[in-house]
C-alpha positions as CSV (number, residue, x, y, z in Angstrom):
1,M,0.0,0.0,0.0
2,T,1.3,3.5,-0.9
3,A,1.2,6.6,1.3
4,S,-1.2,8.3,-1.1
5,A,-3.8,5.5,-0.5
6,N,-4.1,6.6,3.2
7,L,-5.0,10.2,2.3
8,T,-8.6,11.4,2.8
9,A,-10.1,14.1,0.7
10,V,-10.9,17.1,3.0
11,R,-13.0,20.1,2.1
12,P,-10.9,23.3,2.6
13,W,-12.1,25.3,5.6
14,G,-12.5,28.6,3.6
15,V,-15.0,27.1,1.2
16,G,-17.8,27.5,3.7
17,R,-17.0,31.2,4.1
18,L,-17.5,32.0,0.4
19,A,-20.4,34.1,-0.7
20,P,-21.4,35.8,-3.9
21,Y,-20.1,39.3,-4.5
22,P,-22.5,42.0,-3.4
23,T,-24.4,43.8,-6.1
24,T,-22.2,46.5,-7.7
25,I,-23.3,50.1,-8.1
26,P,-22.3,51.8,-11.3
27,R,-20.3,54.9,-10.7
28,P,-21.2,58.1,-12.5
29,H,-17.6,58.8,-13.8
30,A,-16.3,57.9,-17.2
31,S,-12.7,58.9,-16.6
32,I,-10.2,59.7,-13.9
33,S,-7.1,61.8,-14.3
34,I,-4.5,63.4,-12.0
35,D,-4.5,67.2,-11.4
36,P,-0.8,68.1,-11.9
37,D,-1.0,71.0,-9.3
38,T,-2.8,69.1,-6.5
39,Q,-1.8,65.5,-7.4
40,L,-5.5,64.6,-6.7
41,G,-7.8,62.5,-8.8
42,V,-10.2,64.4,-11.0
43,F,-13.4,62.4,-12.0
44,R,-15.2,63.4,-15.1
45,D,-18.6,62.3,-16.4
46,H,-19.4,61.1,-20.0
47,A,-19.7,64.8,-21.1
48,G,-16.3,65.7,-19.7
49,R,-17.6,67.7,-16.8
50,V,-15.8,67.4,-13.4
51,I,-18.0,65.5,-10.8
52,E,-17.5,65.3,-7.0
53,M,-16.9,61.7,-5.8
54,G,-17.0,62.5,-2.1
55,K,-14.5,63.4,0.5
56,H,-12.2,61.3,2.7
57,G,-9.9,62.2,5.6
58,T,-6.2,61.8,5.8
59,G,-4.2,60.4,8.6
60,T,-0.7,59.8,9.9
61,G,0.6,57.3,12.4
62,T,3.7,56.9,14.5
63,E,5.1,54.0,16.4
64,T,8.1,53.6,18.7
65,K,9.9,50.2,18.5
66,T,10.3,47.9,21.5
67,S,13.9,47.7,22.6
68,T,15.7,45.4,24.9
69,S,19.1,45.6,26.5
70,S,22.0,43.8,24.8
71,D,22.8,41.7,27.8
72,G,19.3,40.3,28.0
73,Q,18.5,41.9,31.4
74,S,14.7,42.6,31.5
75,G,15.1,45.5,33.8
76,N,16.2,47.8,31.0
77,D,13.5,46.9,28.5
78,Q,11.5,49.7,27.0
79,G,7.9,49.1,25.7
80,S,6.4,50.4,22.5
81,D,3.9,53.2,21.9
82,Q,1.6,54.1,19.1
83,G,-0.2,57.3,18.1
84,S,-2.4,58.5,15.2
85,D,-3.8,61.7,13.8
86,T,-6.8,62.1,11.5
87,D,-8.7,64.9,10.0
């Protein structure tokens, strides 16, 4: 008997989590370009008019790294810290 004869077919665990994609919504824009001055996307409709596609905020994040002493002493360990800023 070979090793492959002992294998049992198993259904992948992720198959039960699959679902159809949600219904898509057609967007009103026909083209997107980049404004050279602002470096932002400009959305245009089929007639070439600029259309507003909504706003989103920007954010920044900072993080300090965890550091340990070179001799392995836990008394000199420093923890890490995180911060964020959004508008």
